[in-house]
N, C-alpha and C positions, 0 to 999 in steps of 0.2 A: 288478186285484189291488191289495190294500191294502198300502201300505208305511208302517208306523207309526213307522219310525225308532227302533226299539228295539235295544239291544245283544243282548238275549236274550228268547226266548219260552219260558216255562215251561208245560208241559202237565201239569195236575194240581193240584187245589186241596185236597189232603189235607195231613197234617202234614209229609210230606216236601217236597212242592212249595212249601207256604207257608213252611216254615223256610228253604228255599233262597232263595226270593224275598225274604224278610225280610233274610237275610244279604247277598245280592248288591245289593239296593237300598241298604242302609246303606253298602256299599262304594263306591257311586257309579255303579253300572251302571243303565242304563235298561232296566227289565224289564216285560214284559207277561205276565200270568198268564191262561191259558186254562183254563176249567173248564165243563163242560156243565151241571152242577147247582149247587146252592148250595155255597159254600165251606165245607169241613169237615164236610159231611153224609154222607160215605162211611164207610169203616172208621175214620177218625179220630174220628168222632162217638161211636162206641160201644165203643172199645177198653177194656181193663181198667184203664187208667191206671197200670199198674205199670211202673216203670223197672227192667226185668228184667235187670240187669247180671250176675246169677248164671247166666243161661241160656246156657251156652257149649257145650252138647252138641247136635250136629245132630239133626234129626228122624229121619234115616236110621239105623235100628238094627235088629238082628235081632228085637227085641221087637215092632216095628211089623209085620214080616212074619208073626210068629206070631199076630198079632191079626187078620189079613186075613179069615179065615172069619167071625169074630164081627162085623167091620166090615160085612160084607155082610148079615148076618142081624139085627142089632140096630139098629133105626132110631133109638133114643134113647141109644145108647152114647156114651162120650166121644170115640171115634174112629169116624167113620161114612163109609162109601163107598156112595153110591147106585148100585145095580147097573145102573141105566139109563145111568149115566155111565161105566161101566167101560171101554167100548170107546174112549171119548175120552181117558181118563186113563192107559190102559195104557202108552203110551210114557214118560210121566212116572214111572210106578211102576217101570218097568224101570230108569230112571236112578236112582231112589231106591235100588233094590236094589244097583246098582253102587256107590253111595256108602256102602254098608254095609261095604265093605272097610276093614280097619284103616288103611291109608294115607290113604284118602279121609276117614275119620272124623277122623283126626288133623289133616288139613289144614282140615277144616271147623271143628273146635274152635279151631285156631290163628287162623283168620280171625275167628270170633265173639269170641274173647278180645281181639283187636286193637281191634275196634269198641267192645265193651262196656266195656273198661277206660277208654276215652276218653269214654264217653257221658255219665256223670253229671257230670264236670267241664265238659263242653261245655254241658250244660243249665244248670248253675249259672252259667256265664259268660253265656249267652244271656239267661236270665231276669233276671239282675242288670242287664244292659244295657237290657233292655226294661222294667224296673221291675215285673216280674211274679213275683218270687221267692216271693210268697205262694201261688202255685199249686203249688209243689213242696214236698212234705214228705219230708225226708231222715231218716226214722225207722226205716229198715230194713223187713224183711218176714219172713214166716214160712212154712215148709212143714211141715204137721202130718200125723200119721198116727194110726191107730186100733187098732194091735195091737203087741205086743212084737216080733213078727217083722218088721213094717213099720218099727219103730224101729231094729232092727238093720240093715235095708236103708238107712235114712236115714243111719246112721253110716258105712256103706260109701260111700254117695254123697258124704258130706262129705269123706271121704278122697280120692276121685277128684277132686272139685272143688278140694281143697287142692293137689293135684299140678298143677292147671291154673291156679293162682294166684287162686282165688276163695275169699274168706273166708267161713266159716260156723262156727256153734257149735251142737253138739247140745244140746238142752234136754230134760231129763227131764219126765215128766208134772207133777211137783211144780213145777218152775220155770216151765213153760208156763202152768199154771193160776194161778200167782201173778202172772205178767205180763199175762195176758189173762183177765179175769174173765168168767164166764158160759159157759165152754166145757162141753160135755157130758162126763160121766165117761169116755166111751169114747175120748176123745182122749188118746193114751198118750205123746205126745212130739212133738218136732219139731226142725227146724233153723232157727236165726236167721241171717239174712243182713244184716249191719250196713251193707254198702256198696250198698244199694238204696234205693228210695224210691217215692213215688207222686204222681201229679198229681190234684188234687182236682176238676178239671173239664176234661177233655180238649177238649171242644168249645169252651169259652171260651178255652182256650189258643190254638187255631187261629185263632179269630176275632180275638182281641186282637193276635196277631202280624200277621195280614192287615191289620187296620185301621192298625197302626203303619207297615207297609210302604206302604200307600196314602198315608198322610200324608207319607211320605218320597219319594213319586214313583212308586210302583208303579201301573201301569195294569192294569185287569182287563176281560176280555171273556168274557161267557158264550156259549160256542160249543162245538159238538162237532167234533172233528177226525176226518176220514175217511181221511186218508192224506197223502202228501207226495212230493216229488221234489227232487233236487238240481238247482240251477242253478249257473251259473258263479261267482256271487258270493254264494250263500246257499242257503236252502231255501225251497221253496214248499209251504205247508200247505194242504190242501183242508179247509175248515171249513163248518159249517152257515151261516156268515155270509159265505161267499164265500172266494176264494183269499186267502191271507195270506203275504206275503213276510217271512222272518226271516233276519237275519244269522247267528244261532245258535239252536239249539233244545235245551231240556232236557226230556227225557221223564221225568216223575215221575208217571205215570198209574196206578201201582199194578197191580192185577190186570188192567187194560185196556191195558197197555203193549205187549204182544207184537206186535200188528199193525203198529204204527208202527216198532218195532225191525226187523221183517222188511222193511218198506217202505224204510226209510232206511239201515239198516246192512247189509241183505242177509243177515241171519242169523235163523234160526228159533230163538228161545230157548225152552227147556222151562219156560215159565211157566204155572202153573195157580193155582187159588185154594183156600185153606182158608176155608171159610165159618164164621165164628164168631158165637156168640149171646151176648146178655146179657139179664138181667132186672134192672130198676132198682126198688129198694124205697125210695120217698121217706119212709116212716115210720121208717126205721132210720138214725139219724145218729150213734149213740154206740158201736156195736160192729161189728166189732173196731177197735182203735186204729190198726192198720197193715194192709197187704194180707196176706191169709192164703190160701194155696193148700193143696190136699189131695192127698197122694200117691196114695191109692187112688181118689179120686173125680174127679181130673183137672179141677179147676175152681179159680177164685180169687174171693175176696171182697175188694173194695176200698172203704174208706170215702171218700165224696166229699161235696162241698158240698151236693148235692141228695139224699143218701141213700146207701144201700149198694148197690153194683153187684156182682151175681153174674155172672161171665163165664167163658167157656171153651167147651169142646168143639171138635172139628175135624170138619168135614163136607166131603167131596169130592163135589160135585154140580154144579160149574160155575157160570157166571155168570147163566144164564137161568132156572133152576128157581125157583119161588116159595119163600119161607122156610117151614120147618116149625117153627112156634113152640112145638110140643110140646117141642122141645129146650131152648128158653129156660125154659119153665115147669118142666121137669124139674129144673132147677138148684135149685129151691126145696126139693125133697126132700133133696138132698145138703146144702144149707146148714143146714136144720133139724136134720139128724143131728149136726152139729158144735156145737150149742148146747143148753144145758140147758132153755131155753124157746123156743117157736116164734118165728120172725121175723114182723114186721108186714108183711102183704101188701097192705094197702089202697092203692089207686092204683098198684099195680105195672104196669110196662110192659115188653113184650118188644122185642127188636131183633135184626136180623141184618145182618152186613156181610161183605165179601169181602176177605180178606187175600191179597196177592200172594206166591206161594210158588214157590221154585226147589228142585230136588231135592237140592242140596248145602247148603241152609239159609243160604246167603250171598247178600247183595244184589249187584246190579250197580251199581258206582259207577265211571264211566269217561268218557273223552272220545275220540271216534273220528271218522273221516271226514276229508275235505280241510280242512286248517287247524284240525282239531279242532272243527269247527262243531257236531257232534252230541254233546251231553252226556247222560248216563244216570244215573238214580238211581231204581231200582225193585227189587222183589223182596225186601223186608225181612221178609216173612212176619209172624209175630206180634211182631216186635221193631221195628216201624215207629216207634212213639212213642219207644222207648228210644234208637234210633240216629239219630233225625231231626236233632238238633242237631249231632252230629259229622259226619253226612253233609253238612250245609250248609257246615260249615267246609272239608271236603274238596272240595266243589264250587267254593268260592271259590278254593281253591288251583289246581284244574284250570283254571278259567277265566282266572285271572290269570297262570298260568305259574309260580307260586312252588312250592317244594318242599312236597308234602303232608306232614302230620305223621305219617302212617302209611305203611307199605308197601302200595301199592295193588294189588300182583300178585294177591292172592286175589279181588279184586272186579272184575277185568277181564272185559269181554264176550267176549274171544277164548277164554276157557276152555270155551265151548260149541261151538267150531268155528272154522274158518279164516275170518277177515274178508277181504273183497275188498280189493284195493289201493286206496289213497286216491283215485287218479284214476279208479277204476272203480266207485265207489259208485252205488247204484241211482239212475237219473235217469228212470225211467219214470213214467207217470201213475199215479195211485193206483188200487188194485184195488177193485172193487165189494165192498161189505160189510165192508171193514176199518175198523171204527169203534172210536173210543176214547171 
């Protein structure tokens, strides 16, 4: 068994794991980062780059339930459920339906507001400390529509968001076309969200933070984690590089977190994955000036250093099925409909990644087990980039024992069931096939 004498082993090399590792290493902790693939090459590589602080409404809503038949029949729709995966995701869907109750929706919105209100200031602080402020553009974002009826819906949505503390301003067609040149005449209005922003290169953000953390003492081991068990003075992880002893473990493995949580916390979390797609257009570097999403078409366009990224769609098909890149290329049709002239497609590249999703739309941010040795940061669904910096600050508070800046109750693991007593956490050997 390897004993690398680290204070903490972080499992997961995406934006959540790397942000936590960066923050904790700077705070003086000896941290080891485990990742089976290249750092930042998972969902963090291809996200939309949008700091989506305006998104405070949970996924669970009656509208999703009404779309279920279409989800099963339309392979290229914005919300897709692969019928071959229906039997696997049925328990997750039942929990989603349970979270459509008004009380659950209010609790979900309250939790999202807590995190999102702190997210942009947390990123501003982190990037200033890292000397990477150039990667963040705080110029707002837009949600546009293509009919007068839809514009009326946006105005109602603006009112709902205002009651939840989210700033937005309805823009008429004239205002919108004046602010964003080249839009199609069909674009009839929109909402401006001034307290949002976007990252110009999400992959470079992860890489630069990782490299800075390495320079400050972060160790990294490329290894796959197969399971673990509790020992008297720590946790033993089973890895592809052999057994590894850890004083403390932080699970930040995104969509692959559930098996380790079951192993080490003794609780089966209802974690599934929203498979998201993007299409990168390297020939488009000038339009639009900010992130623009579409109410009817359910996708987003974000200007980045390497071109324009078209991103979106939600596909429920699990972790194992190959990508259906028709979904990425289909974004082109929607984007072209929003501009007066076609977008440049030369050199365009598609991508698919797996977002970790919990049915109440809230992540797990917690510390459990004997002496709080098991830390948890996963389940941020499509808000991983948005909430990564504040999650890292909360993780530092949990690890150091200082008072967190936010009420942590909405993000506790115990909301999914009764945790075993601290003295009775799982100490069995790892189960076959439980891979992270």
